[in-house]
C-alpha positions as CSV (number, residue, x, y, z in Angstrom):
1,X,20.0,-11.7,16.6
2,X,23.8,-12.6,16.4
3,X,26.8,-11.8,18.6
4,X,27.5,-8.7,16.2
5,X,23.5,-7.3,16.7
6,X,23.9,-7.9,20.5
7,X,26.9,-5.8,20.8
8,X,25.3,-2.8,18.7
9,X,22.1,-3.4,20.7
10,X,23.7,-3.0,23.9
11,X,25.7,0.1,22.9
12,X,22.8,1.3,21.7
13,X,23.8,1.8,18.0
14,X,21.2,-1.1,16.9
15,X,19.4,-0.5,13.9
16,X,16.3,0.6,14.0
17,X,14.8,-1.0,11.0
18,X,15.7,-4.3,9.2
19,X,15.7,-4.6,5.5
20,X,14.2,-7.6,3.8
21,X,14.7,-8.2,-0.3
22,X,11.4,-9.6,-1.1
23,X,12.1,-9.8,-5.1
24,X,12.1,-13.2,-6.5
25,X,14.9,-14.0,-8.8
26,X,14.4,-16.0,-11.9
27,X,17.6,-17.8,-12.7
28,X,15.9,-19.5,-16.3
29,X,15.7,-17.3,-19.0
30,X,12.3,-18.0,-19.3
31,X,9.4,-15.7,-18.5
32,X,7.8,-17.2,-16.1
33,X,5.2,-15.2,-13.8
34,X,3.9,-16.1,-10.6
35,X,0.6,-14.8,-9.4
36,X,0.1,-15.2,-5.4
37,X,-3.2,-14.4,-4.3
38,X,-3.4,-12.7,-1.0
39,X,-6.4,-13.2,0.9
40,X,-8.6,-9.9,1.1
41,X,-9.3,-8.8,4.7
42,X,-12.1,-7.7,5.9
43,X,-12.0,-4.1,7.2
44,X,-13.7,-3.9,10.7
45,X,-16.2,-1.3,11.6
46,X,-13.9,0.9,13.7
47,X,-11.8,1.1,10.0
48,X,-14.4,2.0,7.9
49,X,-15.9,4.6,9.8
50,X,-12.3,6.2,9.7
51,X,-11.5,5.1,6.2
52,X,-14.0,7.7,4.1
53,X,-12.5,5.7,0.6
54,X,-14.6,2.4,2.0
55,X,-18.0,4.4,2.0
56,X,-16.6,5.7,-1.4
57,X,-15.9,2.6,-3.4
58,X,-19.6,1.4,-2.3
59,X,-20.8,4.2,-3.5
60,X,-19.0,3.9,-6.8
61,X,-19.5,0.3,-6.9
62,X,-23.3,1.4,-7.0
63,X,-23.4,3.9,-9.5
64,X,-21.2,1.6,-11.8
65,X,-23.9,-1.3,-11.1
66,X,-26.5,2.1,-12.0
67,X,-24.6,3.5,-15.0
68,X,-27.0,1.9,-17.8
69,X,-30.0,3.4,-16.4
70,X,-28.1,6.9,-16.1
71,X,-27.0,6.5,-19.8
72,X,-30.1,5.9,-20.9
73,X,-31.9,8.8,-19.2
74,X,-29.1,11.3,-19.9
75,X,-28.4,10.7,-23.1
76,X,-24.4,10.8,-22.5
77,X,-22.2,8.6,-21.5
78,X,-21.0,8.7,-17.5
79,X,-17.1,10.0,-17.9
80,X,-15.5,8.0,-15.0
81,X,-12.5,6.9,-16.5
82,X,-9.0,8.8,-14.7
83,X,-7.4,9.0,-18.4
84,X,-10.7,10.1,-20.6
85,X,-9.9,13.5,-22.8
86,X,-12.0,15.6,-20.4
87,X,-10.4,14.4,-17.0
88,X,-6.8,14.8,-18.5
89,X,-7.8,18.8,-20.1
90,X,-9.5,19.4,-16.7
91,X,-6.3,18.5,-14.6
92,X,-4.0,20.6,-17.0
93,X,-6.4,23.3,-16.6
94,X,-6.4,22.9,-12.4
95,X,-2.5,22.8,-12.6
96,X,-2.0,25.6,-15.3
97,X,-4.3,27.9,-13.2
98,X,-2.6,27.6,-10.2
99,X,0.6,28.7,-12.1
100,X,-1.6,31.8,-13.2
101,X,-2.1,32.5,-9.5
102,X,1.4,32.2,-7.8
103,X,3.1,34.1,-11.3
104,X,0.7,36.9,-10.1
105,X,1.7,37.2,-6.8
106,X,-1.5,36.6,-5.3
107,X,-0.4,33.0,-4.0
108,X,2.8,31.9,-2.3
109,X,4.9,29.4,-4.5
110,X,3.8,26.2,-2.6
111,X,7.5,24.5,-2.8
112,X,9.6,28.1,-2.1
113,X,7.0,29.9,0.1
114,X,8.1,33.0,-2.0
115,X,5.4,35.5,-2.9
116,X,6.8,37.1,-6.7
117,X,5.3,38.8,-9.2
118,X,5.9,37.4,-12.7
119,X,4.1,39.3,-15.2
120,X,5.2,37.7,-18.1
121,X,4.9,34.7,-17.6
122,X,1.4,34.9,-15.6
123,X,0.3,36.4,-19.4
124,X,1.5,33.3,-21.0
125,X,-0.1,31.0,-18.6
126,X,-3.5,32.7,-19.2
127,X,-3.2,32.4,-23.0
128,X,-1.9,28.5,-22.4
129,X,-5.3,28.6,-20.4
130,X,-7.3,29.7,-22.8
131,X,-5.6,27.4,-25.5
132,X,-6.3,24.1,-23.5
133,X,-9.5,25.1,-22.8
134,X,-10.6,26.0,-26.3
135,X,-9.2,22.5,-27.5
136,X,-11.4,20.7,-25.1
137,X,-14.6,23.0,-24.8
138,X,-17.0,21.2,-26.9
139,X,-16.4,18.1,-24.1
140,X,-17.3,19.7,-21.0
141,X,-21.0,20.5,-19.8
142,X,-22.7,23.6,-20.1
143,X,-22.2,24.4,-16.4
144,X,-18.4,23.5,-16.5
145,X,-17.9,25.9,-19.3
146,X,-19.8,28.8,-17.2
147,X,-17.4,27.7,-14.3
148,X,-14.3,28.0,-16.6
149,X,-15.5,31.0,-18.5
150,X,-15.8,33.2,-15.4
151,X,-12.1,31.6,-13.9
152,X,-10.6,32.9,-17.5
153,X,-12.4,36.4,-16.7
154,X,-11.1,36.3,-12.9
155,X,-7.5,35.6,-14.3
156,X,-7.7,38.0,-16.6
157,X,-9.0,41.2,-14.2
158,X,-6.1,40.3,-11.9
159,X,-3.8,40.3,-13.8
160,X,-4.9,43.8,-15.3
161,X,-5.0,44.4,-11.6
162,X,-1.3,43.7,-10.8
163,X,-0.1,45.3,-13.6
Protein backbone atom coordinates (compact mmCIF):
# COMPACT_ATOMS: atom_id res chain seq x y z
CA UNK A 1 0.00 0.00 0.00
CA UNK A 2 1.27 3.45 -0.79
CA UNK A 3 0.82 6.49 1.45
CA UNK A 4 -2.23 7.68 -0.47
CA UNK A 5 -4.01 4.33 0.06
CA UNK A 6 -3.09 4.34 3.74
CA UNK A 7 -4.60 7.81 4.17
CA UNK A 8 -7.80 6.68 2.42
CA UNK A 9 -7.95 3.58 4.60
CA UNK A 10 -7.74 5.71 7.75
CA UNK A 11 -10.59 7.89 6.50
CA UNK A 12 -12.72 4.84 5.63
CA UNK A 13 -12.61 5.65 1.91
CA UNK A 14 -10.36 2.79 0.88
CA UNK A 15 -11.55 1.01 -2.23
CA UNK A 16 -13.23 -2.29 -1.52
CA UNK A 17 -11.81 -3.94 -4.62
CA UNK A 18 -8.80 -3.69 -6.87
CA UNK A 19 -8.94 -3.72 -10.66
CA UNK A 20 -6.16 -5.64 -12.36
CA UNK A 21 -5.77 -5.68 -16.13
CA UNK A 22 -4.62 -9.18 -17.08
CA UNK A 23 -4.78 -8.66 -20.82
CA UNK A 24 -1.58 -9.18 -22.69
CA UNK A 25 -0.63 -6.64 -25.28
CA UNK A 26 1.16 -7.84 -28.39
CA UNK A 27 3.08 -4.93 -29.83
CA UNK A 28 4.20 -6.95 -32.85
CA UNK A 29 2.00 -7.12 -35.91
CA UNK A 30 2.20 -10.90 -35.86
CA UNK A 31 -0.86 -12.82 -34.78
CA UNK A 32 0.75 -15.02 -32.17
CA UNK A 33 -1.53 -16.82 -29.79
CA UNK A 34 -0.24 -17.93 -26.46
CA UNK A 35 -1.79 -20.98 -24.98
CA UNK A 36 -1.44 -21.46 -21.31
CA UNK A 37 -2.68 -24.53 -19.59
CA UNK A 38 -3.94 -24.08 -16.09
CA UNK A 39 -3.84 -26.98 -13.68
CA UNK A 40 -7.14 -28.77 -13.32
CA UNK A 41 -8.38 -28.75 -9.75
CA UNK A 42 -9.85 -32.02 -8.58
CA UNK A 43 -13.15 -31.45 -6.76
CA UNK A 44 -13.31 -32.42 -3.14
CA UNK A 45 -16.02 -34.82 -1.93
CA UNK A 46 -17.82 -31.91 -0.27
CA UNK A 47 -17.93 -29.89 -3.48
CA UNK A 48 -19.10 -32.92 -5.45
CA UNK A 49 -22.08 -33.32 -3.17
CA UNK A 50 -22.92 -29.61 -3.43
CA UNK A 51 -22.38 -29.37 -7.19
CA UNK A 52 -25.01 -31.21 -9.27
CA UNK A 53 -23.05 -30.33 -12.42
CA UNK A 54 -20.25 -32.64 -11.31
CA UNK A 55 -22.56 -35.62 -11.17
CA UNK A 56 -24.23 -34.57 -14.41
CA UNK A 57 -20.85 -34.44 -16.18
CA UNK A 58 -20.07 -38.01 -15.15
CA UNK A 59 -23.46 -39.24 -16.33
CA UNK A 60 -22.98 -37.42 -19.64
CA UNK A 61 -19.55 -39.03 -20.05
CA UNK A 62 -21.10 -42.46 -19.49
CA UNK A 63 -23.90 -41.65 -21.94
CA UNK A 64 -21.44 -40.50 -24.59
CA UNK A 65 -19.40 -43.68 -24.12
CA UNK A 66 -22.56 -45.77 -24.58
CA UNK A 67 -23.87 -43.64 -27.43
CA UNK A 68 -22.94 -45.92 -30.35
CA UNK A 69 -24.80 -48.81 -28.70
CA UNK A 70 -27.85 -46.61 -28.09
CA UNK A 71 -27.86 -45.50 -31.71
CA UNK A 72 -27.82 -49.12 -32.89
CA UNK A 73 -30.64 -50.22 -30.59
CA UNK A 74 -33.05 -47.32 -31.16
CA UNK A 75 -32.38 -46.84 -34.84
CA UNK A 76 -32.02 -43.07 -34.58
CA UNK A 77 -29.02 -41.06 -33.37
CA UNK A 78 -29.07 -39.31 -30.02
CA UNK A 79 -29.33 -35.52 -30.37
CA UNK A 80 -27.39 -33.96 -27.51
CA UNK A 81 -26.03 -31.07 -29.58
CA UNK A 82 -27.15 -27.76 -28.04
CA UNK A 83 -27.36 -26.11 -31.46
CA UNK A 84 -29.29 -28.84 -33.22
CA UNK A 85 -32.38 -27.81 -35.16
CA UNK A 86 -34.64 -29.70 -32.76
CA UNK A 87 -33.19 -27.97 -29.68
CA UNK A 88 -33.40 -24.53 -31.28
CA UNK A 89 -37.04 -25.10 -32.24
CA UNK A 90 -37.87 -26.30 -28.72
CA UNK A 91 -36.18 -23.23 -27.23
CA UNK A 92 -38.16 -20.91 -29.51
CA UNK A 93 -41.39 -22.74 -28.67
CA UNK A 94 -40.72 -22.41 -24.95
CA UNK A 95 -40.06 -18.68 -25.25
CA UNK A 96 -43.14 -18.06 -27.39
CA UNK A 97 -45.38 -20.10 -25.09
CA UNK A 98 -44.21 -18.04 -22.11
CA UNK A 99 -45.02 -14.87 -24.04
CA UNK A 100 -48.49 -16.27 -24.85
CA UNK A 101 -49.29 -16.84 -21.16
CA UNK A 102 -48.03 -13.34 -20.29
CA UNK A 103 -50.11 -11.70 -23.03
CA UNK A 104 -53.20 -13.69 -22.02
CA UNK A 105 -52.87 -12.11 -18.59
CA UNK A 106 -52.49 -15.48 -16.87
CA UNK A 107 -48.86 -14.90 -15.79
CA UNK A 108 -47.28 -11.63 -14.64
CA UNK A 109 -44.59 -10.16 -16.84
CA UNK A 110 -41.30 -11.26 -15.19
CA UNK A 111 -39.65 -7.89 -15.90
CA UNK A 112 -42.41 -5.64 -14.55
CA UNK A 113 -44.52 -8.00 -12.41
CA UNK A 114 -47.60 -6.49 -14.08
CA UNK A 115 -50.47 -8.65 -15.29
CA UNK A 116 -51.89 -7.22 -18.50
CA UNK A 117 -54.05 -8.72 -21.23
CA UNK A 118 -52.96 -8.12 -24.79
CA UNK A 119 -55.28 -10.41 -26.68
CA UNK A 120 -54.22 -9.37 -30.19
CA UNK A 121 -50.57 -10.13 -29.40
CA UNK A 122 -51.54 -13.41 -27.72
CA UNK A 123 -53.43 -14.50 -30.85
CA UNK A 124 -50.43 -13.66 -33.05
CA UNK A 125 -48.06 -15.50 -30.73
CA UNK A 126 -50.26 -18.61 -30.78
CA UNK A 127 -50.16 -18.49 -34.59
CA UNK A 128 -46.38 -18.05 -34.48
CA UNK A 129 -46.09 -20.99 -32.09
CA UNK A 130 -48.06 -23.22 -34.46
CA UNK A 131 -46.01 -22.10 -37.47
CA UNK A 132 -42.67 -22.80 -35.78
CA UNK A 133 -43.96 -26.13 -34.48
CA UNK A 134 -45.17 -27.17 -37.92
CA UNK A 135 -41.73 -26.38 -39.36
CA UNK A 136 -39.98 -28.73 -36.94
CA UNK A 137 -42.71 -31.25 -36.15
CA UNK A 138 -41.13 -34.16 -38.03
CA UNK A 139 -37.95 -33.94 -35.92
CA UNK A 140 -39.78 -34.66 -32.65
CA UNK A 141 -40.62 -38.06 -31.23
CA UNK A 142 -44.34 -38.91 -30.96
CA UNK A 143 -44.48 -38.27 -27.19
CA UNK A 144 -43.14 -34.71 -27.60
CA UNK A 145 -45.56 -34.09 -30.46
CA UNK A 146 -48.48 -35.13 -28.27
CA UNK A 147 -47.34 -32.80 -25.48
CA UNK A 148 -46.91 -29.84 -27.83
CA UNK A 149 -50.28 -30.51 -29.48
CA UNK A 150 -51.84 -30.48 -25.99
CA UNK A 151 -50.05 -27.22 -25.22
CA UNK A 152 -51.45 -25.64 -28.38
CA UNK A 153 -54.96 -26.73 -27.42
CA UNK A 154 -54.46 -25.31 -23.89
CA UNK A 155 -53.28 -21.97 -25.30
CA UNK A 156 -56.27 -21.75 -27.66
CA UNK A 157 -58.75 -22.70 -24.91
CA UNK A 158 -57.28 -20.12 -22.55
CA UNK A 159 -57.41 -17.51 -25.31
CA UNK A 160 -61.14 -18.15 -25.77
CA UNK A 161 -61.72 -18.08 -21.99
CA UNK A 162 -59.92 -14.72 -21.66
CA UNK A 163 -61.98 -13.02 -24.41
